[in-house]
C-alpha positions as CSV (number, residue, x, y, z in Angstrom):
1,M,-27.7,2.9,-9.4
2,S,-25.7,-0.3,-8.7
3,R,-25.6,-1.8,-5.3
4,L,-21.9,-0.8,-4.9
5,G,-22.7,2.7,-6.0
6,S,-25.6,2.9,-3.6
7,L,-23.4,1.7,-0.8
8,G,-20.8,4.3,-1.7
9,A,-23.4,7.1,-1.6
10,R,-24.6,5.9,1.8
11,L,-21.0,5.7,3.1
12,Y,-20.3,9.2,1.8
13,N,-23.4,10.6,3.4
14,G,-22.6,9.0,6.7
15,E,-25.8,6.8,6.7
16,V,-23.7,3.7,7.2
17,G,-20.1,3.1,8.3
18,Y,-17.6,0.8,9.8
19,D,-15.5,1.7,12.8
20,F,-12.0,1.5,11.3
21,V,-10.5,4.0,13.8
22,G,-12.2,2.4,16.8
23,K,-10.7,-1.0,16.0
24,R,-7.3,0.5,15.3
25,K,-5.5,-1.8,17.8
26,I,-6.5,-4.8,15.7
27,W,-5.0,-3.2,12.6
28,Y,-1.9,-2.2,14.4
29,G,-1.3,-5.7,15.7
30,L,-1.9,-7.2,12.2
31,S,0.5,-4.7,10.6
32,I,3.2,-5.4,13.2
33,L,2.8,-9.2,12.6
34,I,3.1,-8.7,8.8
35,T,6.1,-6.4,9.2
36,I,7.9,-8.8,11.5
37,T,7.3,-11.6,9.1
38,A,8.8,-9.5,6.3
39,I,11.8,-8.5,8.3
40,V,12.4,-12.1,9.4
41,G,12.2,-13.3,5.8
42,L,14.6,-10.6,4.8
43,A,17.1,-11.5,7.5
44,V,16.9,-15.2,7.0
45,R,16.7,-15.6,3.3
46,G,18.0,-12.3,2.1
47,L,17.5,-10.7,-1.3
48,V,18.5,-12.4,-4.5
49,M,20.5,-9.6,-6.2
50,G,20.6,-9.7,-10.0
51,I,23.7,-9.5,-12.0
52,E,23.2,-5.8,-12.6
53,F,24.2,-5.4,-8.9
54,E,26.7,-8.3,-8.6
55,G,28.1,-8.3,-12.2
56,G,28.2,-11.3,-14.6
57,A,26.9,-12.4,-17.9
58,V,23.5,-13.0,-19.5
59,F,23.2,-15.6,-22.3
60,T,20.1,-15.7,-24.5
61,T,19.6,-18.8,-26.6
62,A,17.5,-19.6,-29.6
63,K,14.6,-22.1,-29.3
64,T,15.7,-25.3,-27.8
65,G,14.0,-28.5,-26.7
66,V,16.1,-28.8,-23.5
67,S,14.3,-28.3,-20.2
68,V,14.9,-25.4,-17.8
69,A,16.3,-27.7,-15.2
70,Q,18.8,-29.3,-17.6
71,V,19.9,-25.9,-18.9
72,Q,20.5,-24.7,-15.4
73,E,22.6,-27.8,-14.6
74,D,24.7,-27.4,-17.8
75,A,25.2,-23.7,-17.1
76,E,26.4,-24.3,-13.5
77,K,28.7,-27.1,-14.6
78,A,30.2,-24.9,-17.4
79,S,30.7,-21.8,-15.3
80,G,31.2,-23.1,-11.8
81,H,28.8,-20.5,-10.5
82,E,25.1,-20.5,-9.6
83,A,22.9,-19.9,-12.7
84,I,19.3,-18.5,-13.0
85,V,17.4,-19.8,-16.1
86,Q,14.1,-18.5,-17.4
87,E,12.2,-19.8,-20.4
88,L,11.2,-17.1,-22.9
89,G,8.0,-16.8,-24.8
90,N,9.7,-17.9,-28.1
91,G,11.0,-21.1,-26.5
92,G,14.5,-19.8,-25.9
93,M,16.3,-19.5,-22.6
94,R,17.7,-16.6,-20.7
95,I,20.7,-17.7,-18.5
96,Q,22.1,-15.4,-15.9
97,I,25.4,-16.3,-14.3
98,S,27.1,-14.1,-11.8
99,G,30.8,-13.7,-11.3
100,L,31.8,-14.0,-15.0
101,D,34.1,-11.6,-16.8
102,T,35.3,-11.2,-20.4
103,A,37.9,-13.9,-20.1
104,T,35.6,-16.6,-18.8
105,A,32.3,-15.7,-20.6
106,N,33.4,-16.9,-24.1
107,P,34.5,-20.4,-23.0
108,V,31.2,-20.8,-21.0
109,K,29.3,-19.7,-24.1
110,D,31.0,-22.3,-26.3
111,E,30.4,-25.1,-23.7
112,L,26.7,-24.1,-23.4
113,A,26.3,-24.2,-27.2
114,E,27.8,-27.7,-27.2
115,D,25.6,-29.0,-24.3
116,L,22.4,-27.5,-25.8
117,G,23.2,-28.7,-29.3
118,V,23.0,-25.2,-30.9
119,A,25.5,-23.1,-32.8
120,P,27.6,-20.6,-30.8
121,D,26.2,-17.8,-33.0
122,D,22.7,-18.7,-31.8
123,I,23.6,-17.7,-28.3
124,T,24.0,-14.0,-27.6
125,S,26.0,-12.9,-24.5
126,E,26.0,-9.6,-22.6
127,L,28.4,-8.7,-19.8
128,V,27.3,-6.5,-16.9
129,G,29.7,-4.9,-14.5
130,P,28.7,-4.5,-10.8
131,S,29.5,-0.8,-10.8
132,W,26.5,0.0,-13.0
133,G,24.1,-1.7,-10.6
134,E,25.8,0.1,-7.7
135,Q,25.2,3.4,-9.4
136,I,21.5,2.5,-9.9
137,A,21.1,1.6,-6.3
138,N,22.8,4.8,-5.1
139,K,20.6,6.9,-7.3
140,A,17.5,5.0,-6.1
141,W,18.4,5.6,-2.4
142,T,19.0,9.3,-3.2
143,G,15.7,9.6,-5.0
144,L,13.9,7.8,-2.2
145,A,15.4,10.1,0.5
146,I,14.5,13.2,-1.5
147,F,11.0,11.9,-2.1
148,M,10.4,11.2,1.6
149,V,11.6,14.7,2.6
150,L,9.5,16.4,0.1
151,V,6.4,14.4,1.1
152,V,6.9,15.3,4.7
153,I,7.4,19.0,4.0
154,Y,4.3,19.1,1.6
155,L,2.0,17.3,4.0
156,A,3.2,19.4,7.0
157,I,2.4,22.6,5.1
158,A,-0.8,21.5,3.3
159,F,-2.2,19.6,6.3
160,E,-0.2,19.3,9.6
161,W,2.8,17.5,11.0
162,R,0.7,14.7,12.5
163,M,-0.6,13.8,9.0
164,A,2.9,14.0,7.6
165,A,4.2,11.6,10.3
166,A,1.4,9.2,9.7
167,A,1.9,9.2,5.9
168,L,5.7,8.6,6.3
169,I,5.1,5.6,8.6
170,A,2.6,4.2,6.1
171,L,5.1,4.6,3.3
172,V,7.9,2.8,5.3
173,H,5.3,0.1,6.1
174,D,4.5,-0.5,2.4
175,L,8.2,-0.6,1.4
176,T,9.1,-3.0,4.2
177,I,6.3,-5.4,3.3
178,T,7.2,-5.3,-0.4
179,V,10.9,-6.0,0.2
180,G,10.0,-8.7,2.6
181,V,7.8,-10.5,0.0
182,Y,10.7,-10.3,-2.5
183,A,12.9,-12.0,0.0
184,L,10.3,-14.7,0.8
185,V,9.4,-15.4,-2.8
186,G,13.0,-15.4,-4.0
187,F,12.6,-13.1,-7.0
188,E,15.7,-11.3,-8.2
189,V,16.2,-7.7,-7.4
190,T,16.9,-5.8,-10.6
191,P,16.7,-2.2,-11.8
192,G,13.1,-3.1,-12.7
193,T,12.4,-3.9,-9.1
194,V,13.8,-0.5,-8.1
195,I,11.6,1.2,-10.6
196,G,8.6,-0.7,-9.2
197,L,9.4,0.2,-5.6
198,L,9.7,3.9,-6.5
199,T,6.5,3.8,-8.5
200,I,4.4,2.4,-5.6
201,L,5.2,5.3,-3.4
202,G,3.0,7.6,-5.4
203,Y,0.1,5.1,-5.4
204,S,0.5,4.5,-1.7
205,L,0.4,8.3,-1.0
206,Y,-2.6,9.0,-3.3
207,D,-5.3,7.3,-1.2
208,T,-3.8,8.7,2.0
209,V,-3.9,12.3,0.8
210,V,-7.5,11.9,-0.4
211,V,-8.6,10.7,3.1
212,F,-6.5,13.5,4.7
213,D,-8.1,16.1,2.5
214,G,-11.6,15.0,3.6
215,L,-10.5,14.8,7.2
216,K,-9.1,18.4,7.0
217,E,-12.4,19.7,5.7
218,G,-14.5,17.7,8.1
219,S,-12.6,18.7,11.2
220,K,-12.7,22.5,10.4
221,D,-14.0,24.4,13.5
222,I,-14.3,21.0,15.2
223,T,-14.0,22.6,18.7
224,K,-17.1,24.7,18.1
225,Q,-19.4,21.6,18.2
226,T,-20.1,18.9,20.7
227,R,-21.5,16.2,18.4
228,W,-18.5,14.3,17.3
229,T,-15.0,13.6,18.6
230,Y,-11.9,13.9,16.3
231,S,-11.7,10.1,16.0
232,E,-15.3,9.9,14.9
233,I,-14.9,12.6,12.3
234,A,-11.7,10.8,11.0
235,N,-13.7,7.6,10.7
236,R,-16.5,9.4,8.8
237,S,-13.9,10.8,6.4
238,L,-12.4,7.4,5.9
239,N,-15.8,5.8,5.2
240,G,-16.6,8.5,2.8
241,T,-13.7,7.7,0.6
242,L,-13.7,3.9,1.1
243,V,-15.5,2.8,-2.1
244,R,-13.3,5.2,-4.1
245,S,-10.2,3.7,-2.6
246,I,-11.3,0.1,-3.3
247,N,-12.3,0.9,-6.9
248,T,-9.0,2.7,-7.6
249,T,-7.0,-0.1,-6.1
250,V,-8.8,-2.9,-8.0
251,V,-8.6,-1.0,-11.3
252,A,-4.8,-0.5,-10.7
253,L,-4.3,-4.1,-9.6
254,L,-6.0,-5.8,-12.6
255,P,-3.4,-4.8,-15.3
256,V,-0.6,-5.4,-12.9
257,A,-1.9,-8.9,-12.1
258,G,-2.0,-9.5,-15.8
259,L,1.6,-8.6,-16.1
260,L,2.6,-10.8,-13.1
261,F,0.6,-13.9,-13.7
262,I,0.3,-13.9,-17.5
263,G,3.3,-11.9,-18.7
264,G,5.7,-13.3,-16.1
265,G,4.2,-16.7,-15.3
266,V,2.9,-17.9,-18.7
267,L,5.2,-16.0,-21.1
268,G,8.2,-16.2,-18.9
269,A,9.2,-12.5,-19.3
270,G,11.8,-11.9,-16.7
271,M,11.7,-8.1,-16.5
272,L,7.9,-8.2,-16.2
273,N,8.3,-10.3,-13.1
274,D,10.6,-7.8,-11.5
275,I,8.4,-4.8,-12.0
276,S,4.9,-6.4,-11.7
277,L,5.6,-8.2,-8.3
278,S,6.8,-5.0,-6.6
279,L,3.8,-3.1,-8.1
280,F,1.3,-5.8,-7.1
281,V,2.4,-6.1,-3.5
282,G,3.0,-2.4,-3.1
283,L,-0.4,-1.4,-4.4
284,A,-2.2,-3.8,-2.1
285,A,0.0,-2.7,0.8
286,G,-0.6,0.9,0.0
287,A,-4.4,0.5,-0.1
288,Y,-4.3,-1.3,3.2
289,S,-2.0,1.2,4.9
290,S,-4.1,4.2,3.8
291,I,-7.3,2.7,5.3
292,F,-6.0,0.8,8.4
293,I,-2.8,2.6,9.3
294,A,-2.5,6.3,8.2
295,T,-5.9,7.6,9.3
296,P,-6.0,5.7,12.7
297,L,-2.5,7.0,13.4
298,V,-3.5,10.6,12.7
299,A,-6.5,10.1,15.1
300,D,-4.2,8.7,17.8
301,L,-1.8,11.6,17.5
302,K,-4.5,14.2,17.3
303,E,-6.4,12.9,20.3
304,R,-3.3,13.6,22.4
305,D,-3.9,17.3,21.8
306,P,-5.3,19.1,24.9
307,Q,-8.1,20.7,22.8
308,M,-9.1,17.4,21.4
309,K,-9.1,15.8,24.9
310,A,-11.3,18.6,26.1
311,L,-13.6,18.2,23.1
312,K,-13.9,14.5,23.8
313,K,-14.9,15.1,27.4
314,R,-17.6,17.6,26.3
315,V,-19.0,15.2,23.7
316,L,-19.1,12.3,26.1
317,A,-20.7,14.5,28.8
318,K,-23.3,15.7,26.4
319,R,-24.2,12.2,25.4
320,A,-24.4,11.0,29.0
321,A,-26.7,13.9,29.9
322,A,-28.9,13.2,26.8
323,E,-29.1,9.5,27.7
324,A,-30.1,10.3,31.2
325,R,-33.0,12.4,29.9
326,G,-34.0,9.7,27.5
327,E,-33.0,11.7,24.5
328,S,-30.6,11.1,21.7
329,A,-27.4,13.1,21.3
330,D,-28.8,14.7,18.2
331,D,-31.8,16.1,20.1
332,A,-29.7,17.6,22.8
333,G,-28.4,20.4,20.6
334,D,-25.0,22.0,20.8
335,A,-23.6,23.5,24.0
336,S,-23.8,26.9,22.4
337,G,-27.5,26.5,21.6
338,E,-26.8,26.5,17.8
339,P,-28.1,23.7,15.6
340,Q,-25.8,20.9,14.5
341,D,-26.4,21.0,10.7
342,R,-22.8,20.3,9.5
343,F,-23.6,16.6,9.1
344,P,-26.8,14.9,7.9
345,E,-29.4,14.5,10.7
346,D,-29.7,10.8,10.2
347,A,-26.0,10.1,9.8
348,A,-24.9,6.9,11.5
349,P,-22.6,7.0,14.5
350,A,-18.9,6.5,13.7
351,G,-19.0,2.9,14.9
352,A,-22.1,1.8,13.0
353,V,-21.7,-1.3,11.0
354,V,-22.0,-1.3,7.2
355,G,-25.6,-2.3,6.3
356,Q,-27.2,-0.7,9.4
357,R,-30.3,1.2,8.6
358,P,-30.4,4.9,9.7
359,A,-32.4,5.7,12.9
360,D,-36.1,6.2,12.5
361,R,-37.1,9.9,12.3
362,N,-40.1,9.1,14.5
363,R,-38.2,7.6,17.4
364,P,-39.3,8.6,20.9
365,G,-38.2,12.1,21.8
366,R,-37.9,13.4,18.3
367,G,-41.0,15.6,18.5
368,K,-40.6,16.7,22.1
369,P,-39.7,20.3,22.8
370,S,-36.3,20.5,24.5
371,G,-36.3,24.2,25.2
372,K,-33.2,24.6,23.0
373,R,-33.0,26.3,19.7
374,R,-33.2,23.9,16.7
């Protein structure tokens, strides 16, 4: 078995772990900082809306030896509007100019052909009205709202309302970061961007639901034991799916990174930039939020429940009593006298650091009779 596979098995069995839930204030602070940065970038720089949303013309030229900077200068001089120029893989240019209509597009096309030294027939033009982009945006907002409502309803029924609330906050967190990165980078917002944003919602929700499912199973009849608190069980469930979440995210990010850095950066394919950037940022943010935001939020909300507060007091009291007798919490048994066999005997505490070796079975007190049923 590979080292990563061995680590995954040990995480799943609870032999090692990392206290994600216990350090949740650090993750909350980091997420707030990132979110504020994204919002400030959005407020200061704003989004660069494509011509699909503002209306205008797109000119595609044949192969030309003129530089991108020169083409942009010529296009802005000919049209009187700001132009966005991208070099295509075949050596041609894609020129987007907002604010043009049918009457002004043809003269601009002729002037561009003269400046670039190509025939007018070698330049194709396409006019886009702003109403089409507005329809796309309205449908996207409608789809997003319906998706959010259905997600909350499903999670509330399949799990509970606290998990639904945590998943919704994680989704909003991912969308905010992705939109903020778009504003900071200055990429155009096109229908491809909208498609990418809607796509990442499913990826973001996937890891969260996997962890929640394990948490639901692990917390079944939780009040009948006094070995673990709810937060500790949540942390164990998170560690159990950690390697799977990392592997899934890396495998998904690799082809998206290829689209972004090779397809968009090297080949100059504009539509690939629009979709791949939103997917790349959204996938990374979704993996982060499922590990560092969603599960700790559920633990925070659940620990406010009176039953969970009472359970935490019993668990801490049991551990304090066991420590006073010089025993471990595992040897103290359950308050009801029943053995604690729902988890492995040598499972690490929820706050154990990855790489820690499980406790020795022959530690002092292991063989002493305690008078309690084992």
